[in-house]
N, C-alpha and C positions, 0 to 999 in steps of 0.2 A: 580742471580734468575731470576726466568722466570717472564712475563708480570703481571698474576697474584698472582703470589707464590706458585703455588698451582698444581704443576708437575705430573701426574696423569705419565706420560708413555714418555719413549723416544726409539729413534728410528734412528738409523744411515744408511748416504747415501752408495752405495755402495765401494764407493772408502775410506770410513771413514772418510772423510775431514768435512762433515757439519752433523750436528745435530737437532734433531728437536723434538720438546717436544709439549702435551699439559696440558693443564691446567682446569682439572674440576671444575670447575665456571659456573656461570652464564654470557653469554656473552665473556666468553677467548676466547682465543688465540692459534692458530696451531704457534709456533713458528721458525725460523731458526736460528742455530748458526754456524760459524767455528770453525772450535774443531781441524782446521791441526795443529796448534799449540798447545798442553793442556796450557802451561804457557799465553795463551795471547788468548783466548776463545773469538769471537766476533759476537754480534747480528746484524744479516741478516736484517730479517725483519718480521713480521706475519702476520696473516691471518684469518680473520674469516667472513662468510656469511654476503655480504654486503646488502643480500637481507632480512634478518630479524635481520637485528642491534638493538641492547635496546632491543630484545623482550624475554631474558632469554635464547635462546637456548645454550646450554651445551656442549662442544666438551669430546670426550669419549678416544680412542687411534688412533693413526698415524702411517701407514706401508710403507716404501720405496717400491715402486715398479718401480726400473729404475729409470728414470726420472719424476715419478709422487708422491703424495703423494695421499693413499685411506686414504679417517679417516672416522671413525665413528662418526656421530656427532648427536647422540639422535633425537631431534625432527626433526633436519634437515636431518635425511636419514645418508646416503653415498655418501659422497664428493669427485673428485677427482679433485687435485691440482697440473698444471702443475709446475716442479721444478726445471725444466730446469736451471734456472735463479735463486738459493737461495735465491738473494735479490731483488727479485720481484715473489713474491707467488701468482699467475690466478686460479680462479676456471676455470675448463672444465668440468666440469661435478658433475650430480646431480641426485639421484633419492631418492625420501623421503618415508620413508618405512610406517610412522606413520602421519594419516590427522587429529591427535586430533590440542592441541595449542602448542604452538611455545615451551612453558619452560617446566622446568621440567627433569625427568629424564626416560622418555618414549621415548620409540624410536629404534634407531639402535646404540645398545651398541658394538659391534662387525664387523668390515669388514677385512674377508679374502682374501685375492687376490693373492693368491700362489700357485695356482692349474695349472696343466700344461696346461686344456683348456686354462685358461686364465679367466675365469666365476669368479664373487667375490661372494662370499657366506656373506651374508648381515644378521644380527641377530636381530630379533626388539623384546623388554622384549615381549610386547601384542599381538605382529600381527603374532612371530615365526619365520620361514626363510623366506629369499627370495632371490631366484639364478640370478645374474644380468648379462649379458655380455655388456661388456664395449667399447666403443668406446674411443680410448686414441687421443686427438687431442693438438698440441702444441697450442699456445696463439699465440696473436697478441701482442707486448710489444708497450707501449709506456712510453716514459722518455723526464722529459727535467726539467728546470727551469724558475721560477716564479719571480720577480722582482719589485722591484717597478719601477715606468718609469720614476719618479720625480731622487730618489738617485741611483739607480742600485744597490740597498741593495736586498738579497734575502728575501722570505717572510715566514714565520713562521708559516706551521698548514693552509695553503692554501689549498682549497678545488679540488679537481679536479673530475669530474663526467662526463663518456662516456656517452654520450647520445644516450642509442639503451635499446631495451628490455628487456637483461641481463643486474640484477642489477649490480651496480660496485660504488666504492667510494674509496679515497685514499688522502693524505695530505702533505703537502711540507715537513721538515725536518728543521731544524735550519739554514739550508745556500739559502732555497728555493730549492731541490730539491726532484724531485718523479719521482717514478716510477712505473707505475700499466699495464692494457691491459684487451684486453679480448676475450673470446672462438672462436669468430667471424672475421672475416676481412670483411673491404670494407670502403668506407669513411665516416665516422662521424662529427657531431660538439662537441666540448668538452667544457664543462661547466667551469670556473676558478671564485674561490668567496674567499673571504680574508677581514678578518674585517677589518675597514675603509679605503677600495677599493672598488671601481665599478667592479662588476660582468662584467667578456669579455664573449665571445664565439668564439671558431679560430676552423677551422676544419683540419680534419687529414687524412689523407686513412693508415688504419691498413694491416697487411699484414700477415697471420699465420705465427709464426716460424723469425720471421725478425723484428726486434727494431726502430720505428719510433722517431724521435725525434724532438720536441714541444717546445721552450720556447716563453715565455708568461710575456708579462709587463703590473703592472695594473697599474692603474690611482688611486691615492689617493682622498679620500673622503673630501671636507672641511670641517672645524672646526670651531666652532662657542663657544659663551661665552652663557648660562641660569643662572642667575642670581632671586631671588626673597626674597619675606618676607612671613613669618608664624605669623598670631597674633590671638590672642581669638576675637572672634567675637562679645563680646556683652562689653566689654571694650576698644578690639583695643590694646590690652598691646603684644608687641612682645612674642613671647614664645620662649623660648631658648631651645635646644634637638632635638628639632623636628625632626625623619629622613625622610630624602629630596631622593626616588630612583625614575631615569630614568631606566625604564628596554624597551631594544628593544629587536629586534629579536636575535641578536648575542652578545650583547655588554650592561652591564650595569653601571651605572653611580649609586655612595651613596655618599651623603655627609648629615650635620646636619646644624641648623641654630648657629648662636652665639646670645650673650649675648641679640645683636639688635633685634633677630629670623630674620636674613638675613641672604640666603645661596649663595653661587656659585658654579657652575659649569663649570670649564674650558675646553677649546679644546673637547666639545661633537658633535663626528659625526654626519653630516646630516644625518635623517631619519624621522621616526615614531615611537614611543617612547610611555609608559603607565607610567602613573606618578603616585605613589604612595606617600602618605604622613601621620605620626602617629609619636604622639607622647602620655603619658602614661594618660589617663584622658581627653583625648577628642574625636572627632570623628575622624577617618580614612577616609581618602580620597584618590579616586578611578579614574583616567581620562585614560580613551584609547583614541588613534589617535592624543596625542602632535604632531607637525610636527615640527622640525629645521630645518629652509630654514635660517637664520639668527638671528642674536644677538636677546636675549626677554629679558625682568622682567614681573614678577607677582607675587600677591599678594592674598595669600592665606586668607582666615577667617574660624576659627578651633571651633564649636560649645562644651559648656562642658558639657560631656560626657564620661562615661568609655563602651569603644569598644574596640575589636580588632578581625580583619578578617584576621593577622598573616602575612599580608605581609609584614611586617616589622619585626625587631626582636624590639620587646619593653621590652623584661626584662625579661621576665618571667622565671624560675628559672628551671632547670631539676635536679632531685636528683634519685638514682634509686642502687640498691643492686642485680638487677638480672645480670645474665648471657648475656640475650640477648634482643631484644624486647621493647626498650630505645626508650624514646620518641625524637621527632625529629621532626623542622617544616621544611617539605619540599611539592614539588608538589608530591601529593600519586600516586604512579606505581600500584597499587594493586596487589590482592595475592589469588592465589588460591588452593585449595585443592580438589583433587580426580574430577577435570575438573570444580569443582563450584568455583562461587565467595565468597571468606572470603571477603578482604580488599577491599572499593571503591577504583575504579580507577579515580574519581573525587570528586574535593572539591565540597562542599556545595551551596546553590545560591546566597551565597554574591559577592561582588565587588574581582574578583581575585582567583587563583588556589592554594595558599597552606594552610594546614593544619596541624596540630600537628598529625603526626599516628605515630604507635609503630614498629620499626624495619620496616624500607620502601624499598620495593625494592627487595624483597626475591625469592626465584624460587617458592615456595607455601605459601598456610596459614597456614602448621605445623610448617616450618622453621624460620616465623615472633614468634612463639608463646614467652609470657613473661613467663621464665625458671625461676624455682629455687631463687626465690625474688621477688622484685615487682618495678615497676616506674613510677614517680610521676613528675608534672610540677605545679607550684605554680605563680598565677600571681605575679607582683610589688603591692607595699603596695597600697591600698585607703583611702584619705582621705576622709571624707563622715561627717566632721562637718561642711559643710554648706549644 
């Protein structure tokens, strides 16, 4: 199955050994598969524009022209990808026919690259016909392996960014291997970043049409123990079941207090975190800038009050009969309709950035409608006897 399980278009390479697919969904990929043996189809690589990651851009159709892919990519325009190495797809050309917002079914929905003149005909939904004269350039390829300096093991999901004016982004596979590249050559600083490790910068010289190998070892971050206690501010009684969330830039830790109000987070990475504590019937705590640089222990006193800013899950129940638009507790991504904002892209002014929204992160406001039913959220029980 394709990465977003919504294959809209496929195109074979000239030799028939590689199949390219597009999933017509927001933030989806153009993917490459080895189909030389139909009984053993293998995934090779997946491409999406690095400059607009996470903004809802939609790929439409891919065409193969020799060793290149010509992709109509809606609001990102016509994109050319070097597919000389199908397991390392690198963007080498782009012309944006649409100057509006990145998301939605706007812009280039067709790019025809087979004219004898070598011109590309790009069809923009609102802007009409664009006639493009492409320059096909081989990428400069960079590949290697990222490992743990102490154990030698490969690191999964390490991020690799070549520091250039051309947007790029890649991650390592399960054994630490990566393949990436740029349209331009030269000497570049390459940043390697992985959860639980110190960042590392290494230099590499890239040449168009050539593979440069750069292997890197990352040093692990130290880990510590963070523990504490949560009590009622009025009588100092321990609070059992309070949720404690330590939220970092890249990794979160969550636990609950025991019958004595104690909690422990073992092996937390050194770094800065935001601390959230919540239990139904008490105030929510939110503290930014909590530095973990060694073992530490703290006691937190909570006032008796009913409130919820939704940074931890305090047990609201969701019920629904609708086909879509169901309540979710997330960071709001915002939606638009006809280029006008519909759903807010940020939480209100309470501490933290989560809230309850209906069908978060859709392409536009209309696709996030609550349709054919209803959706509701209900608080946990409130004991108001005192």
